[in-house]
C-alpha positions as CSV (number, residue, x, y, z in Angstrom):
1,X,-0.2,0.1,0.1
2,X,1.1,3.5,0.0
3,X,2.4,5.2,3.0
4,X,-0.2,6.9,5.3
5,X,3.0,8.1,7.3
6,X,5.7,10.2,5.9
7,X,9.4,8.6,5.3
8,X,10.7,11.2,8.0
9,X,8.2,9.7,10.5
10,X,9.2,6.3,9.5
11,X,12.9,6.9,9.9
12,X,12.3,8.6,13.4
13,X,10.5,5.4,14.4
14,X,13.1,2.6,13.0
15,X,15.0,1.5,9.9
16,X,13.3,0.9,6.2
17,X,14.8,-1.0,3.4
18,X,15.5,0.6,-0.1
19,X,15.6,-1.4,-3.2
20,X,18.4,-2.5,-5.3
21,X,19.9,-1.4,-8.8
22,X,17.6,-0.8,-11.3
23,X,19.7,-1.3,-14.2
24,X,20.7,-5.0,-12.9
25,X,17.4,-6.0,-12.3
26,X,16.3,-4.6,-15.9
27,X,19.3,-6.5,-17.7
28,X,18.6,-9.7,-15.9
29,X,15.2,-9.5,-17.3
30,X,16.7,-9.5,-21.0
31,X,16.6,-5.8,-21.7
32,X,19.6,-4.0,-23.2
33,X,20.9,-1.0,-21.6
34,X,24.3,-0.1,-23.6
35,X,22.5,3.0,-24.6
36,X,23.6,6.6,-23.0
37,X,20.3,6.9,-21.8
38,X,20.6,3.6,-19.8
39,X,17.4,2.8,-18.0
40,X,15.9,6.0,-18.7
41,X,15.6,4.9,-22.3
42,X,13.1,2.4,-21.2
43,X,10.9,5.1,-20.0
44,X,9.6,5.8,-23.5
45,X,9.9,2.2,-25.0
46,X,9.1,-0.5,-22.4
47,X,7.5,1.5,-19.3
48,X,6.3,-2.0,-17.9
49,X,9.7,-3.5,-17.7
50,X,10.3,-0.6,-14.9
51,X,7.2,-1.4,-13.2
52,X,7.9,-4.8,-13.2
53,X,11.5,-4.1,-11.6
54,X,9.9,-2.1,-8.8
55,X,7.5,-4.8,-8.0
56,X,10.4,-7.4,-8.0
57,X,12.1,-5.2,-5.1
58,X,8.9,-4.3,-3.1
59,X,8.1,-8.0,-3.2
60,X,11.8,-9.0,-1.9
61,X,11.3,-6.6,1.1
62,X,12.1,-3.0,-0.2
63,X,9.8,-0.3,1.3
64,X,11.2,2.4,-0.9
65,X,11.3,2.5,-4.6
66,X,13.9,4.7,-6.6
67,X,12.4,6.0,-10.1
68,X,14.2,5.3,-13.1
69,X,14.8,8.5,-13.4
70,X,18.6,8.6,-12.6
71,X,19.7,9.7,-16.2
72,X,16.6,11.4,-17.4
73,X,17.5,14.9,-18.3
74,X,16.4,17.3,-20.8
75,X,19.6,17.6,-22.1
76,X,20.2,13.6,-22.8
77,X,16.5,13.2,-24.0
78,X,17.1,16.2,-26.5
79,X,20.2,14.3,-27.7
80,X,17.8,11.5,-28.8
81,X,15.3,13.9,-30.2
82,X,12.8,14.1,-27.6
83,X,10.9,17.1,-27.0
84,X,11.3,19.1,-24.1
85,X,7.5,18.7,-23.2
86,X,7.8,14.5,-24.0
87,X,10.9,14.5,-21.8
88,X,9.2,16.1,-18.7
89,X,6.3,13.8,-19.5
90,X,8.7,10.6,-19.2
91,X,10.1,12.0,-15.8
92,X,7.2,12.3,-14.2
93,X,6.1,9.1,-15.9
94,X,9.0,7.5,-13.7
95,X,7.3,8.4,-10.4
96,X,3.8,7.1,-11.8
97,X,5.7,3.8,-12.6
98,X,7.0,3.3,-9.1
99,X,3.3,4.3,-7.6
100,X,1.6,1.7,-9.9
101,X,4.2,-0.8,-8.7
102,X,3.5,-0.2,-4.9
103,X,-0.3,-0.6,-5.5
104,X,0.3,-3.8,-7.3
105,X,2.5,-5.1,-5.0
106,X,-0.8,-5.3,-2.4
107,X,1.6,-5.2,0.6
108,X,0.2,-4.6,3.7
109,X,3.3,-2.4,5.2
110,X,4.0,1.3,4.2
111,X,5.8,1.9,0.5
112,X,7.4,4.9,-0.4
113,X,8.8,6.2,-3.7
114,X,11.8,8.3,-4.1
115,X,12.7,10.2,-7.4
116,X,15.7,9.6,-8.4
117,X,18.2,12.9,-9.5
118,X,21.5,11.9,-10.6
119,X,24.6,13.8,-11.0
120,X,25.4,15.9,-14.0
121,X,28.1,13.3,-15.0
122,X,25.3,10.8,-15.4
123,X,24.1,12.9,-18.3
124,X,27.7,12.8,-19.8
125,X,27.5,8.9,-19.8
126,X,31.5,8.6,-19.3
127,X,32.3,7.8,-16.2
128,X,32.5,11.4,-14.6
129,X,29.9,11.0,-12.0
130,X,32.5,8.8,-10.4
131,X,35.2,11.9,-10.5
132,X,33.4,15.1,-10.3
133,X,35.3,18.1,-11.1
134,X,33.1,18.9,-14.2
135,X,34.5,22.3,-14.9
136,X,31.5,24.1,-14.0
137,X,30.6,26.7,-11.5
138,X,27.7,25.8,-8.6
139,X,25.7,28.3,-10.2
140,X,25.9,26.5,-13.6
141,X,25.1,23.2,-12.0
142,X,22.1,24.9,-10.2
143,X,20.6,25.8,-13.6
144,X,21.2,22.3,-14.9
145,X,19.4,20.4,-12.1
146,X,16.6,22.9,-11.2
147,X,14.4,22.2,-14.2
148,X,14.3,18.6,-13.9
149,X,13.9,18.9,-9.9
150,X,10.7,21.1,-10.6
151,X,9.5,18.4,-13.0
152,X,10.0,15.5,-10.8
153,X,8.5,17.4,-7.3
154,X,5.6,18.1,-9.4
155,X,5.1,14.5,-10.0
156,X,4.6,14.4,-6.0
157,X,7.1,11.5,-4.9
158,X,7.8,11.0,-1.0
159,X,11.1,12.2,-1.2
160,X,13.9,13.2,-3.9
161,X,16.9,11.3,-4.1
162,X,19.8,13.5,-5.0
163,X,22.3,10.7,-5.6
164,X,25.6,9.4,-6.5
165,X,26.9,12.9,-5.9
166,X,30.8,13.0,-6.4
167,X,31.6,16.4,-5.6
168,X,30.5,18.9,-2.7
169,X,30.2,21.6,-5.2
170,X,27.4,19.7,-7.3
171,X,26.0,19.1,-3.8
172,X,25.6,22.8,-3.0
173,X,24.3,23.2,-6.1
174,X,21.5,20.3,-5.6
175,X,20.8,21.7,-2.0
176,X,19.9,25.2,-3.6
177,X,17.6,23.7,-6.1
178,X,15.6,21.8,-3.9
179,X,14.7,24.5,-1.4
180,X,10.9,25.6,-1.7
181,X,10.1,22.7,-3.9
182,X,7.8,21.3,-1.0
183,X,9.1,17.7,-1.3
184,X,11.7,16.4,1.1
185,X,15.0,15.2,-0.2
186,X,18.0,12.8,1.0
187,X,21.4,13.7,-0.3
188,X,24.0,10.8,-0.9
189,X,27.6,11.3,-1.9
190,X,29.5,8.2,-3.9
191,X,32.6,8.3,-2.0
192,X,36.3,7.0,-1.7
193,X,37.6,6.3,1.7
194,X,36.8,9.1,4.0
195,X,36.4,11.8,0.8
196,X,34.1,12.6,-1.9
197,X,34.9,10.9,-5.2
198,X,36.3,14.5,-6.2
199,X,38.8,14.3,-3.3
200,X,36.9,16.5,-0.7
201,X,37.0,15.5,3.2
202,X,33.2,14.0,4.0
203,X,33.3,16.1,7.1
204,X,32.9,19.4,4.9
205,X,30.7,17.5,2.3
206,X,28.0,16.7,4.8
207,X,28.3,19.8,6.4
208,X,26.5,21.4,3.6
209,X,23.4,19.8,4.4
210,X,23.1,19.9,8.2
211,X,21.2,22.9,8.1
212,X,18.9,22.4,5.0
213,X,15.3,21.8,6.3
214,X,14.5,20.1,3.2
215,X,16.9,17.1,3.6
216,X,15.6,14.6,5.8
217,X,18.7,12.1,5.4
218,X,22.2,12.0,4.2
219,X,24.6,9.3,3.3
220,X,26.3,7.5,0.6
221,X,25.2,5.4,-2.7
222,X,27.2,3.9,-5.5
223,X,30.4,3.0,-3.6
224,X,32.2,0.1,-2.3
225,X,30.4,-1.5,0.6
226,X,33.6,-1.5,2.7
227,X,33.5,2.4,2.4
228,X,30.1,2.7,3.9
229,X,30.9,2.1,7.4
230,X,33.2,5.2,8.1
231,X,31.0,7.5,6.0
232,X,27.6,6.7,7.6
233,X,29.3,7.5,10.8
234,X,30.6,10.9,9.7
235,X,27.4,11.5,8.0
236,X,25.6,10.9,11.6
237,X,27.8,12.8,13.4
238,X,28.1,16.2,11.2
239,X,24.6,16.5,10.3
240,X,22.6,14.8,13.0
241,X,20.4,13.3,10.4
242,X,19.1,9.8,9.6
243,X,21.6,8.2,7.6
244,X,21.2,6.3,4.2
245,X,23.3,3.6,3.2
246,X,23.0,1.9,-0.5
247,X,26.3,0.6,-2.0
248,X,27.3,-1.2,-5.0
249,X,27.9,-4.9,-5.1
250,X,31.8,-4.3,-4.8
251,X,32.5,-4.4,-8.3
252,X,34.0,-1.6,-10.2
253,X,32.7,-0.1,-13.3
254,X,34.7,0.3,-16.3
255,X,33.6,3.6,-18.1
256,X,35.3,2.4,-21.3
257,X,34.3,-0.7,-21.7
258,X,30.8,-0.1,-20.2
259,X,31.2,-3.2,-17.9
260,X,31.3,-4.3,-14.2
261,X,34.7,-5.7,-13.4
262,X,36.0,-7.7,-10.1
263,X,34.1,-9.5,-7.5
264,X,31.2,-8.7,-5.3
265,X,31.7,-8.4,-1.6
266,X,28.3,-7.0,-0.4
267,X,26.8,-9.0,2.2
268,X,23.4,-8.4,4.1
269,X,25.6,-9.3,7.2
270,X,27.1,-5.7,6.6
271,X,23.9,-3.7,7.4
272,X,24.0,-4.5,11.1
273,X,27.4,-2.2,11.0
274,X,25.8,0.4,8.9
275,X,22.5,0.6,11.3
276,X,25.2,0.7,14.4
277,X,26.7,4.0,12.8
278,X,23.5,5.6,12.1
279,X,21.7,4.4,9.0
280,X,18.2,4.4,8.8
281,X,17.6,3.6,5.3
282,X,19.5,0.7,4.0
283,X,19.5,-1.1,0.7
284,X,22.0,-1.5,-2.6
285,X,22.7,0.3,-5.8
286,X,24.4,-1.2,-8.9
287,X,24.7,-4.8,-9.2
288,X,22.9,-5.6,-6.0
289,X,19.8,-7.4,-6.6
290,X,16.4,-8.5,-5.0
291,X,17.9,-11.7,-3.3
292,X,20.2,-9.1,-1.9
293,X,17.6,-6.6,-0.8
294,X,15.6,-9.7,0.6
295,X,18.4,-10.4,2.7
296,X,18.8,-7.3,4.3
297,X,15.2,-7.2,5.0
298,X,15.5,-10.1,7.0
299,X,18.5,-9.0,8.6
300,X,17.0,-5.9,9.9
301,X,13.6,-7.8,10.4
302,X,15.6,-9.8,13.1
303,X,17.7,-6.9,14.4
C-alpha cells in the first residue's frame, strides 16, 4: 500500500529498506541498457519493464522504490530527438510507474517512492559521475538541475533522491535547487574512503546539508560496501540526521568498456554495522538485486 505516514516519520521510528539496482534488474530480465540513456530509455520504450523491476524489489522486502529517472535529463533526451515536453512527461512517468508498482504489490506495510536525481556526470555517460570536477560553477550546476527537479517534484514523489553525487560543489547546487519545492530530499555522495569522489573531506561535504530543512537524510550510495561504515558514521555525527546507505556490489565500473569488473563483496551481514553507525535507510545500488534486498530485509527484521 502507499504510505499513510511520511518517510521522515518512519525514519524517526526505525529502519526502512531501500531497493537495489534498477539497471541490473532490467538486464536480468533481458533488456539491453547499452544506450547512453541507460534505464531512462525504457521510460519511453518499455515502461512496463520498469514497473516489473520495482515490483520485484517491493516483493523482495523493499519499502522504498527509487525511480528510473537517474539519467533522465532534458539534455540527454534532446540528444535522442525527444522534445522538452515529452521529456518532462517521461520524468513524471517514472514516479507514476513506481506508484503503480506499489499498488500492484498489494502489501500491507507502508511503501514510498523516491524520485532519483542523478549527478551531471550521469548525463555525460562517460564515467565522470565517479570523478566530479566537471569544470562548471555551482550556479551552472544549479541551472542544470533545477528544471528536472521542478518536474519531478510536481509529480509528487515522497522524497527526492539526490544521489551518487561525486562532488561537494554539485551537492551545494542541488541543495540550492531543492529549496522551496515542497518535497523532502535525501543527499547521498559517492565516496572513496573518507572523501568524496572529487577528493573533498566528507566532514565538509556533509556539513553542507546539516542545516537544510528539506533534507531528511544523508549518506552514501554507489560506493564500495567497505567504504560505507566510515562514511555513515561521519554523516551521522556531522549532520545529526538519519543516514542512508546503499552501496554497490563491490564490483568496479569500467566506463570505457561499459562493464563491471572484479568480485562482489556485498553481504547482508554488513547492514548491522551500518545500522550501528546511524543508518536508517539501507539497500543496494548497482549490481545488488532482489535476493540481496531480501537478505537485508531479513537481517533488519531480525535485529
